[in-house]
Every structure is written in C-alpha cells, then in structure tokens.
N, C-alpha and C positions, 0 to 999 in steps of 0.2 A: 204820724202822717197816715192818712187813709190809704189803703192798698187795694189793688184789684183782687177780685176773688178768683181762686183756682177752681177750674172745673174738670181737669184731666183726671179721669178715674185711675189711670195707671200711676200717676204721681201720688194721688190720694191714697192709693192702696199700699204704699211703702211705709214701713215703720219709721217713726221719728227717732232722732238721736237725742241723748240727754242735753238739756239746756245748761248753759254756764252764765256767769256774770257778763260775758261778752254779748249776750243775747237780750240784755235789758231793753235796748231799742226795738227789738222785735216785739217784745211784749207791749211796749207803748203803741207801736203801730198796730198791733192786733186789737188792743183795746179801742183805739181811735176808729178802726174799721167796724168793730162791733157797734160802737155808739152811733156811727153813721148809718148802720143797717138795723137799729133797734126796733124799727116798725115791723120788721120781718124776721128778727133773729134774737135769740136770748143767750147764745154762747157760740164761741168760736175756738178753733185750735189753729196753731201756727201754720200747719200745712194748708189751711184754707186760704192763706195769703202767700202761698209758694215757699214757705220755710219749713223744712223738716226737722223741727225741734219740739221737745215735749213741753209745750207751753199752752195753757188754756186760759180763757177769760170767759166770765159768765155773769148773769144777773143772779146775785144771791139775795133773794127777797128785797129787791129794790136797791141793793148796793152792788156795784161791780166788784168782782174778785178775780185775782190773777193767781194762778198756780204754776209753779215750775216743777217739772218731773213728777207729776201726780201718778200714783199707783193705788189701785183699790186693794185694801187689805182684807176686807170682810164684806159680804153682802147677804141680805136676807129679804124674804118677801117677794118672790118672783111674780111677775105679772106680764101679760101681753099687752102691747100698745102699738100705736102708729106714730111715726115721726117723719118730719120733712127736714130738708137740709138745703141751705143756700148754694152749697157747692155741687149738689147733685140735681140734675134735671129730672123733671117728672114729679109726680105727687108724693104724698106720704107713703112710707113703706112700713110693713110689719116688722116688729122687733120685740125682744124680751128684755125687760128691765127689772130692777129690784128696788123695793120701796125704801130700804135703808142700806147705806153704804158707809164704810169707814175708809177714809182716804189719807194716805201719807203724801205730803207735798212739801215744797220749799217755797218760802215767801220771797219777795223781791230782794231781801238781804241774804237770801239762801239759807235761812234758818229753817230747820225741819220741824213740821208740825203734823199732828194727827187729829183729824176732826171727823165727826159722824154727821152725815146729811141725810135728810129724809124727803119723801115726796117729790114734788116738781123739781126742786134744786138737785136732788140726787139723780133724777132722770137726765137733766141737762149735763151734769158732770159725767155720767156714764157715756153719753153721746160723744162728748168731746174727747174723753179718754180713748174711746173706740177710734176716733180720728188719729190720735197719736200712735195707736197700735196698727194702723193701716186697715182697719175694719170699716167697711162701708155698709150702711143699713140697706 
C-alpha cells in the first residue's frame, strides 16, 4: 500500500533498527510508495514512510531491488556530488559519495548476500543507507 512520506527531520535523523521477517509488509509498502513516486525518486528507505527499520528499495538499472539490513563493507573512488531527497524540503544538497561500494544485505528470504555496485546505482544505495543510519544530506 502506498504510504505518506515522512518529512520530520528529527524522526529521519534517528538510526533505524534491524529488519526481521515481520517487516516484509513494510518492504512491500515501501516499494509501492517508490513506484508511486518514480517520476521524482529512484530509491527509498523505510524511515521515509515512518518506519525505523533497515530496509531500502531502489532502481537497480531498471529493475527494482529490495535490501534488508544493508551495510557497506568497502568503498572506493570518492567524489563530490549534489543530491535531492523527497523527504527533505529544499533543493539539492552537496555530499560525498563513492564510485564503487561492496554491500552486504539480506534478501526477502533473509539470505545474506554480498554484491558490488558502481556508478549511479552505488550512489542511490549510499543515499538510502545514510537514511538507515540517520544521516541527512
């Protein structure tokens, strides 16, 4: 079900808790909300719909992907960029990102995976993991 977006910076600045199998519906709602906002958004974290769980969804080169409990294990190729965010008012903000990241996460069946991402997809994932960590750009 499509959910309302959270805009409260105090809520968004709180770290999210680990997701469990009881949070599968949250992931579905998050994906529904991302798809409903696809014209203006390429990724979302659960706190953006008011749920403090480590769940992110994003456009992975044209295919939507869901990650539970994502953690960046390795990063390289730092660069400066600007990003916007549906949950934050105002225009784009400056931030530092990495060209290549290695991420450990869990699938919807909670199997652990490790995968390397580069470029635009890596940037999206970093933004959403920041949300899980309570980091606002």
